[in-house]
C-alpha positions as CSV (number, residue, x, y, z in Angstrom):
1,M,20.9,-48.2,71.6
2,G,24.5,-47.1,70.6
3,N,25.4,-43.0,70.4
4,E,24.8,-43.2,67.1
5,D,21.2,-44.5,67.1
6,L,20.5,-41.5,69.2
7,K,21.6,-39.4,67.0
8,D,19.1,-40.3,64.3
9,M,16.0,-39.9,67.4
10,S,14.3,-37.0,67.2
11,F,13.0,-34.8,70.0
12,W,9.8,-36.5,70.3
13,E,11.0,-39.8,69.9
14,H,13.1,-38.9,72.8
15,L,10.8,-37.6,74.8
16,E,8.5,-40.5,74.1
17,E,11.2,-43.3,75.0
18,L,11.1,-40.9,78.6
19,R,7.6,-40.8,79.1
20,H,7.7,-44.7,78.7
21,T,10.3,-44.9,81.1
22,F,8.1,-42.9,83.5
23,F,5.3,-45.7,83.2
24,K,7.1,-48.2,84.0
25,I,8.8,-46.7,87.2
26,G,5.2,-45.4,88.2
27,G,4.4,-49.4,87.3
28,V,7.4,-51.2,89.8
29,L,6.3,-48.5,92.3
30,V,2.3,-49.7,92.1
31,V,3.1,-53.0,92.4
32,F,5.6,-52.3,95.3
33,T,2.8,-50.2,97.2
34,I,0.3,-53.7,96.4
35,V,2.8,-56.0,98.1
36,F,3.8,-54.1,101.0
37,F,0.4,-52.9,101.5
38,I,-1.2,-56.7,102.1
39,F,1.6,-57.4,104.1
40,M,2.0,-54.4,106.5
41,P,0.1,-55.7,109.1
42,N,3.2,-58.4,109.9
43,I,6.1,-55.4,109.0
44,F,4.8,-53.1,111.6
45,D,4.5,-56.3,114.0
46,H,7.9,-57.5,113.4
47,I,9.7,-54.8,112.3
48,I,8.2,-51.4,112.1
49,L,7.4,-51.7,115.9
50,A,10.4,-53.9,117.1
51,P,12.1,-50.8,119.0
52,C,9.4,-50.3,121.2
53,R,10.3,-53.8,122.6
54,G,13.3,-54.5,124.9
55,D,14.4,-57.4,122.7
56,F,15.7,-55.7,120.3
57,I,19.1,-56.5,118.8
58,L,20.6,-53.1,120.0
59,Y,19.2,-53.2,123.4
60,Q,20.3,-57.0,123.9
61,L,23.2,-56.2,122.1
62,F,24.0,-53.2,124.6
63,E,22.9,-55.0,127.7
64,D,25.3,-57.8,127.1
65,I,28.5,-55.2,126.2
66,T,27.7,-53.3,129.7
67,N,27.4,-56.7,131.2
68,K,30.8,-57.8,130.3
69,F,32.5,-54.3,130.7
70,P,31.4,-53.4,134.2
71,A,33.2,-49.3,134.3
72,L,30.5,-48.6,131.3
73,P,27.4,-47.4,132.5
74,Q,24.9,-50.3,132.8
75,F,22.1,-50.7,130.2
76,T,19.4,-53.0,130.9
77,T,16.5,-54.2,128.6
78,E,14.3,-55.3,131.7
79,G,10.8,-53.9,131.8
80,F,11.1,-51.8,128.5
81,H,8.5,-51.6,125.8
82,V,6.9,-48.3,124.4
83,D,3.2,-48.6,124.1
84,L,1.4,-46.4,121.1
85,I,-1.8,-45.0,121.1
86,N,-4.3,-43.4,118.1
87,I,-6.0,-40.6,118.6
88,K,-7.1,-39.6,115.1
89,L,-10.0,-41.7,113.4
90,A,-8.4,-42.5,110.3
91,S,-4.9,-42.1,111.4
92,Q,-4.2,-46.0,110.9
93,F,-5.6,-46.3,108.0
94,F,-4.0,-43.4,106.2
95,I,-0.4,-44.5,108.2
96,H,-1.0,-48.2,106.5
97,I,-1.3,-46.4,102.9
98,S,1.7,-43.8,103.8
99,T,3.8,-46.2,104.8
100,S,3.3,-49.1,102.0
101,L,4.0,-46.0,99.6
102,W,7.4,-44.8,101.5
103,L,8.9,-48.6,101.9
104,A,7.7,-49.0,98.1
105,V,10.0,-45.6,97.0
106,V,12.7,-47.0,99.2
107,F,13.2,-50.5,98.1
108,A,11.9,-49.6,94.8
109,F,15.1,-47.5,94.5
110,P,17.4,-49.7,92.7
111,F,15.1,-50.5,89.8
112,V,14.1,-47.3,89.5
113,V,17.9,-46.0,89.1
114,W,18.0,-49.1,86.7
115,L,15.6,-47.3,84.2
116,L,16.8,-44.0,84.4
117,W,20.4,-45.7,83.7
118,N,18.8,-47.7,80.9
119,F,17.6,-44.2,79.1
120,I,20.5,-42.6,79.7
121,K,23.1,-45.0,79.0
122,P,23.0,-44.3,75.0
123,A,24.2,-40.8,75.1
124,L,26.9,-41.6,77.2
125,Y,30.4,-42.4,76.2
126,E,32.2,-46.0,77.4
127,N,34.6,-44.1,79.5
128,E,31.2,-41.9,80.8
129,R,29.0,-45.2,81.6
130,R,32.0,-46.3,83.4
131,G,32.1,-43.9,86.1
132,S,28.6,-43.2,85.9
133,E,27.9,-47.1,86.8
134,R,30.3,-47.2,89.9
135,A,28.6,-44.0,91.1
136,F,25.1,-45.6,90.6
137,F,26.0,-48.9,92.6
138,L,28.2,-47.1,95.3
139,G,24.7,-44.8,95.4
140,V,22.2,-47.2,96.0
141,A,24.4,-49.4,98.2
142,M,25.3,-46.4,100.8
143,F,21.4,-45.4,100.4
144,F,20.4,-48.5,102.0
145,L,23.9,-48.9,104.2
146,G,22.2,-45.5,105.7
147,V,18.8,-47.0,105.6
148,A,20.1,-49.6,108.1
149,V,21.9,-47.7,110.7
150,G,19.1,-45.5,111.1
151,Y,17.1,-48.7,111.5
152,F,19.6,-50.8,113.7
153,V,21.3,-47.9,115.6
154,V,20.5,-44.2,115.6
155,F,16.2,-44.7,116.1
156,P,15.9,-47.1,118.7
157,I,18.6,-45.0,120.7
158,T,16.3,-41.9,120.4
159,L,13.0,-43.8,121.0
160,R,14.7,-45.3,124.1
161,F,15.7,-42.0,125.5
162,L,12.5,-39.7,124.6
163,A,10.1,-42.6,125.8
164,E,12.1,-42.3,128.9
165,Y,12.3,-39.3,129.5
166,K,10.3,-36.9,131.6
167,V,10.2,-33.4,132.5
168,S,7.9,-34.6,135.7
169,D,7.1,-37.6,137.0
170,L,3.5,-36.0,136.9
171,V,3.4,-36.4,132.9
172,P,3.6,-39.8,131.9
173,N,4.1,-40.6,128.2
174,Q,2.3,-40.9,125.9
175,I,3.0,-41.6,122.4
176,S,0.9,-41.2,119.2
177,L,0.9,-43.7,116.5
178,D,1.8,-40.3,114.2
179,S,4.7,-39.1,116.2
180,Y,6.2,-42.6,116.4
181,M,5.7,-42.6,112.2
182,D,7.2,-39.1,111.8
183,N,9.9,-40.0,113.9
184,F,11.0,-43.2,112.1
185,L,10.6,-42.2,108.4
186,M,12.6,-38.9,109.5
187,L,15.4,-40.6,111.1
188,I,15.5,-43.4,108.8
189,F,15.6,-41.2,105.2
190,I,18.0,-38.6,106.9
191,M,20.5,-41.1,107.2
192,G,19.9,-42.8,104.1
193,I,20.4,-39.2,103.2
194,V,23.6,-38.4,104.7
195,F,25.1,-41.6,103.9
196,E,25.2,-40.5,100.1
197,M,27.8,-38.0,101.0
198,P,31.2,-40.4,100.1
199,L,29.1,-39.9,96.4
200,V,28.3,-36.3,96.4
201,A,32.3,-35.7,97.3
202,W,33.2,-37.9,94.4
203,L,30.8,-36.1,92.0
204,L,32.0,-32.4,93.3
205,S,35.3,-33.7,93.2
206,K,34.9,-35.1,89.3
207,M,33.4,-31.3,88.7
208,G,36.4,-29.6,90.3
209,F,34.8,-27.9,92.7
210,L,36.2,-30.3,95.6
211,H,39.8,-32.2,96.5
212,R,41.3,-33.9,99.2
213,E,43.0,-31.2,100.9
214,F,39.8,-29.8,102.1
215,F,38.9,-32.8,104.6
216,A,42.5,-32.6,105.7
217,K,42.4,-28.9,106.2
218,Y,39.1,-28.8,108.3
219,R,39.6,-32.6,109.8
220,R,39.4,-30.7,113.4
221,H,36.4,-28.8,112.4
222,A,34.6,-31.9,111.6
223,V,35.4,-33.7,114.2
224,V,33.2,-31.0,116.1
225,V,30.7,-30.6,114.0
226,L,30.1,-34.4,114.0
227,L,30.2,-34.7,117.6
228,V,27.8,-32.3,117.7
229,L,25.8,-33.8,115.3
230,A,25.5,-36.9,117.1
231,A,25.1,-35.7,120.1
232,F,22.1,-33.8,119.0
233,I,20.7,-37.0,117.3
234,T,21.3,-39.0,120.7
235,P,21.2,-36.7,123.9
236,T,21.4,-39.2,126.1
237,G,24.8,-38.2,127.8
238,D,26.4,-41.3,127.2
239,P,29.9,-41.4,125.9
240,F,28.9,-45.0,124.5
241,T,26.0,-44.5,122.9
242,L,27.4,-41.0,121.4
243,C,30.5,-42.8,120.1
244,I,28.3,-45.4,118.6
245,V,26.4,-42.5,116.4
246,F,29.4,-40.7,115.8
247,L,32.1,-43.6,114.5
248,P,30.0,-43.9,110.9
249,L,29.4,-40.6,110.7
250,Y,33.5,-39.9,110.9
251,L,33.9,-43.0,108.7
252,L,31.9,-41.1,105.9
253,Y,34.3,-38.4,106.3
254,E,37.3,-40.5,105.9
255,L,35.4,-42.1,102.7
256,S,34.6,-38.8,101.1
257,A,38.0,-37.9,101.1
258,F,39.4,-41.0,100.2
259,F,36.7,-40.9,97.0
260,T,38.0,-37.5,96.1
261,S,40.9,-36.4,93.9
262,P,44.0,-34.7,95.6
263,I,45.0,-30.7,93.6
264,P,46.2,-31.6,90.6
265,K,50.2,-30.5,90.2
266,E,51.2,-27.8,88.1
267,E,52.9,-28.5,85.6
């Protein structure tokens, strides 16, 4: 369907096309939710609860690095294990459903974007389509990269610290399943959203609201803010883990600066 065809469509025909698009999106989400619901026990055992065990890939990597460099604070995986408890009768059932839905939203995201793109695309000119396609693909890729960083780096470090932290030895940690899942989903999705920063910067630049000079002017301020944010995410006091979280955030800042255009020179 081209731009000329769109002109021949009435308002109600556009609305009907949008309704069909939403039906397709709903169908995709239902299918993904059912698939994740069926396989959720295995997903929980081998993926969601993997950071609870000492053999998680990040813990093994930290142990190998600190063993090779004795000057660093030593990191050990021996004996680390987080046992979760369920304190509400219906929690496991509702978490089974809600987690299936959340994972469906995440992994169906490219299909949802593709369906919406097919609805919007006929209304755009060729040059607008090329720019929008790059934006959509960049947004999807950066979102999944952020989710991966959240799962493999941010959440395990946070879990490790909080699970072992005690205000007193007389108060043992008993972590509930609800608390674990709230933090798991929150940190992972927050990182997915944070990694959209280059796309947001690019869009603001296209609209003339943001220029590369802004990032150069406030780079020192950004470093301080990002260090505080990294310290908040990983309050271990360990400079090694602090850098592990800080570096991706700073690279996002520089990537955002790269995607923005400089202030146009006056003729």
